[in-house]
C-alpha positions as CSV (number, residue, x, y, z in Angstrom):
1,M,0.0,0.1,0.0
2,M,1.3,3.4,-1.0
3,F,1.9,5.8,1.8
4,A,-0.6,8.3,0.3
5,D,-3.3,5.5,0.5
6,R,-2.9,4.9,4.0
7,F,-5.0,7.6,5.6
8,S,-8.2,6.8,7.3
9,A,-11.0,9.3,8.5
10,N,-12.4,8.8,11.9
11,L,-16.1,9.9,11.4
12,G,-16.6,10.1,15.0
13,F,-14.8,13.4,14.9
14,L,-14.8,14.5,11.2
15,W,-17.8,15.6,9.0
16,T,-20.0,15.0,12.2
17,E,-22.5,17.5,10.9
18,L,-23.4,15.4,8.1
19,A,-25.4,12.0,7.9
20,L,-23.1,9.2,8.0
21,D,-23.5,8.0,4.2
22,E,-22.6,11.6,3.3
23,A,-19.7,11.6,5.6
24,I,-18.4,8.4,4.1
25,L,-18.6,10.0,0.6
26,K,-16.9,13.1,1.7
27,A,-13.9,11.4,3.2
28,K,-13.5,9.5,-0.2
29,Q,-13.8,12.6,-2.3
30,H,-11.3,14.3,-0.1
31,G,-8.5,11.7,-0.4
32,F,-9.0,9.3,2.6
33,S,-8.9,5.7,1.7
34,A,-10.8,4.3,4.7
35,V,-13.0,5.2,7.5
36,E,-13.4,4.2,11.2
37,L,-16.3,4.9,13.6
38,H,-17.0,5.2,17.3
39,W,-20.5,3.9,18.0
40,P,-22.5,3.5,15.0
41,Y,-25.1,1.1,16.4
42,D,-28.1,3.2,15.7
43,I,-27.6,2.6,11.8
44,D,-28.5,-0.9,10.3
45,P,-25.2,-2.6,9.7
46,L,-26.1,-4.0,6.3
47,T,-27.0,-0.6,5.3
48,L,-23.7,0.8,6.5
49,K,-22.1,-2.0,4.5
50,E,-23.9,-1.0,1.3
51,W,-22.8,2.6,1.9
52,L,-19.2,1.6,2.2
53,H,-19.4,-0.6,-0.8
54,Q,-20.8,2.1,-2.9
55,S,-18.0,4.5,-2.0
56,N,-15.3,1.6,-1.9
57,M,-14.1,2.5,1.4
58,P,-13.2,-0.4,4.1
59,L,-14.4,0.1,7.6
60,L,-11.4,-0.5,10.0
61,G,-13.1,-0.5,13.2
62,I,-15.8,0.3,15.7
63,N,-15.9,0.7,19.6
64,T,-17.8,-1.3,22.2
65,S,-20.5,0.5,24.0
66,R,-19.5,2.9,26.6
67,G,-22.4,1.8,28.9
68,D,-24.4,4.4,30.6
69,V,-22.9,7.6,29.5
70,E,-25.2,9.8,31.6
71,A,-23.9,7.8,34.6
72,G,-20.3,8.4,33.8
73,F,-19.5,5.2,32.1
74,F,-16.8,5.0,29.6
75,G,-16.7,1.3,28.7
76,L,-17.4,-1.9,30.6
77,S,-14.6,-4.5,30.1
78,A,-12.5,-4.0,33.1
79,L,-15.2,-3.3,35.6
80,P,-15.7,-6.3,37.9
81,D,-19.4,-5.7,38.7
82,Y,-20.4,-5.5,35.1
83,Q,-19.2,-8.8,33.5
84,E,-22.4,-9.6,32.0
85,E,-22.8,-6.1,30.5
86,A,-19.3,-6.2,29.2
87,R,-19.9,-9.6,27.4
88,E,-23.2,-8.1,25.9
89,A,-21.3,-5.2,24.6
90,I,-18.6,-7.3,23.0
91,D,-21.3,-9.7,21.6
92,E,-23.1,-6.6,20.0
93,A,-19.7,-5.3,18.5
94,I,-18.8,-8.5,17.1
95,D,-22.2,-9.0,15.4
96,Y,-22.1,-5.3,14.1
97,A,-18.5,-5.8,12.8
98,R,-19.3,-9.1,11.0
99,K,-22.4,-7.5,9.3
100,S,-21.0,-4.2,8.5
101,G,-17.5,-5.5,7.4
102,A,-15.4,-3.8,10.1
103,S,-12.2,-5.7,10.6
104,A,-11.6,-4.4,14.2
105,V,-13.3,-3.6,17.4
106,H,-11.7,-1.4,20.2
107,V,-12.7,-3.1,23.5
108,M,-13.3,-0.2,26.0
109,A,-12.0,-0.7,29.5
110,G,-14.0,1.8,31.3
111,K,-13.3,3.8,34.6
112,T,-12.2,1.8,37.6
113,D,-9.1,1.4,40.1
114,H,-10.5,-1.9,41.3
115,S,-7.9,-4.4,42.4
116,N,-9.5,-7.2,40.0
117,A,-9.9,-4.9,37.0
118,A,-6.9,-6.4,35.1
119,S,-7.9,-9.9,35.5
120,V,-11.6,-9.0,34.6
121,F,-10.4,-7.2,31.4
122,A,-8.1,-10.2,30.5
123,D,-10.9,-12.6,30.9
124,N,-13.4,-10.4,28.8
125,L,-10.6,-9.9,26.1
126,R,-10.1,-13.8,26.0
127,Y,-13.9,-14.2,25.4
128,A,-13.8,-11.7,22.5
129,S,-10.7,-13.2,21.0
130,E,-12.1,-16.8,21.0
131,K,-15.5,-15.8,20.0
132,A,-14.4,-14.0,16.8
133,P,-10.8,-15.2,15.9
134,E,-11.4,-13.5,12.6
135,L,-11.4,-9.9,14.0
136,T,-8.7,-7.9,15.5
137,F,-9.4,-6.6,19.1
138,L,-7.9,-3.3,20.0
139,L,-6.8,-2.0,23.2
140,E,-6.3,1.6,23.3
141,P,-4.6,3.5,26.3
142,L,-6.2,6.9,26.8
143,N,-4.8,9.9,29.0
144,E,-5.9,10.8,32.6
145,F,-6.6,14.4,31.6
146,D,-9.1,13.7,28.9
147,V,-10.7,10.6,30.7
148,P,-9.9,10.8,34.5
149,G,-10.2,7.5,36.0
150,Y,-9.8,5.2,32.9
151,F,-8.3,1.9,33.7
152,L,-5.9,1.8,30.8
153,L,-3.6,4.6,30.8
154,N,-0.4,3.4,29.0
155,N,0.8,0.9,26.5
156,A,3.0,-0.9,29.1
157,R,-0.4,-2.2,30.8
158,A,-1.8,-2.9,27.5
159,A,1.3,-5.0,26.5
160,E,0.9,-7.0,29.9
161,L,-2.8,-7.7,29.1
162,I,-1.9,-8.8,25.7
163,A,0.9,-11.2,26.9
164,E,-1.4,-12.6,29.7
165,V,-4.2,-13.4,27.1
166,G,-1.9,-14.8,24.6
167,A,-4.2,-14.3,21.6
168,S,-2.5,-13.1,18.3
169,N,-5.7,-11.2,17.4
170,I,-5.4,-8.7,20.5
171,R,-3.4,-5.4,19.4
172,I,-2.5,-2.1,20.7
173,M,-4.4,1.0,19.2
174,F,-1.4,3.5,19.4
175,D,-2.9,6.7,19.7
176,C,-0.1,9.3,19.3
177,Y,-2.2,12.1,21.0
178,H,-2.9,10.0,24.1
179,V,0.6,8.9,24.3
180,A,2.0,12.5,24.1
181,R,-0.6,13.8,26.4
182,S,0.5,11.2,28.9
183,G,4.2,12.7,28.8
184,H,5.7,10.0,26.7
185,S,7.8,10.4,23.5
186,I,5.5,9.0,20.6
187,K,8.6,7.8,18.8
188,Q,10.0,6.1,21.7
189,E,6.6,4.4,22.5
190,F,6.3,3.3,19.0
191,D,9.8,1.8,18.8
192,R,9.1,-0.1,22.1
193,W,5.7,-1.5,21.2
194,K,5.7,-1.6,17.4
195,N,5.5,-5.4,17.4
196,I,2.1,-5.5,18.8
197,I,0.5,-2.4,17.3
198,G,-2.6,-3.1,15.4
199,H,-3.6,0.4,14.4
200,I,-2.4,4.0,14.7
201,Q,-4.4,7.1,15.3
202,F,-3.0,10.7,15.5
203,A,-4.0,14.4,16.2
204,G,-2.4,17.5,17.0
205,V,-0.8,17.8,20.6
206,S,-2.1,19.1,22.7
207,A,-5.4,20.5,21.7
208,R,-6.4,17.4,19.6
209,N,-6.9,19.7,16.5
210,E,-5.4,19.3,13.1
211,P,-2.3,17.1,12.9
212,D,-0.3,20.0,11.6
213,H,-1.2,22.1,14.7
214,G,0.8,21.5,18.0
215,V,4.1,20.1,19.0
216,A,4.1,16.8,17.4
217,D,5.7,16.5,13.9
218,Y,3.6,14.0,12.0
219,F,5.2,14.9,8.8
220,E,8.4,13.1,10.3
221,L,6.6,10.6,12.6
222,L,4.1,8.9,10.1
223,P,6.6,8.2,7.4
224,Y,8.9,7.0,10.2
225,F,6.2,4.4,11.4
226,C,5.8,3.0,8.0
227,A,9.6,3.0,7.3
228,Q,9.9,0.9,10.6
229,G,7.6,-1.7,9.4
230,Y,4.1,-0.7,10.3
231,L,1.8,-1.8,7.4
232,G,-1.6,-0.7,8.4
233,Y,-3.6,2.5,8.0
234,L,-3.0,5.9,9.8
235,G,-6.2,7.1,11.6
236,A,-7.0,10.9,11.6
237,E,-8.8,11.2,14.9
238,Y,-9.0,14.9,15.7
239,K,-11.3,17.6,16.2
240,P,-11.6,20.1,13.5
241,T,-11.0,23.8,14.5
242,S,-13.6,25.0,12.0
243,T,-15.0,22.9,9.1
244,T,-13.4,19.6,8.3
245,E,-12.5,20.9,4.6
246,N,-10.9,23.9,6.0
247,G,-8.2,22.0,7.8
248,L,-7.3,19.3,5.4
249,G,-4.3,20.9,4.0
250,W,-2.2,18.5,6.2
251,L,-3.6,15.6,4.2
252,T,-2.6,17.2,0.8
253,K,0.9,17.8,2.0
254,M,1.2,14.3,3.6
255,Q,0.3,12.7,0.3
256,Q,3.0,14.2,-1.4
257,I,5.4,12.4,0.8
258,E,7.0,9.4,-1.2
259,K,7.3,6.4,0.9
């Protein structure tokens, strides 16, 4: 895959003012080669699959349910008192991924500091990996500023969970923004964990706006990841400062890099 063809639009943040079918088409028209979503469950998965087919856009991934958002939940799979709900969310995501054609599911840990959280999370990940061996299950460490109390806050803990479960279809979702906001070097963290990274996302640091804003030099970092052997897509997951279209100069410039 050519470097210029590696860019995915996360439609949880981009073109959010549009209906999803229109957002998919916009992503295609503006040079993205794939899309990823957060929680598309209110849309029939077969309808979504048809929209994707019509625009020739693969769906890279979706998230498991956050749970009761109004009650402060942000995922369920590491919560010891919510095992049944966590499994239901995993089942829902697997079913939706299979029907829509998504290739990966981000299993959301949730907010907890319970002493048994790691073992509960590992059990739920094992359940997911065995139930759908054809899918990739992603662990995304977040940062404590954006999501205080989240269980999974660093790649080292994600790596421990992956090793404990021992399933080849569980990988790290390497979000450059969260890595940097947590005080780590993006390049050093990538080098340390590159063998178990399943997907990469990026956004400007530290306002989470366009990737050509802020302190992270993605014109150096993204080609570096690919040069070091990363073979997947590069997911643009950022909050546009105005309209999505007005901020896409970075993509035009990035696609002129030859790698």
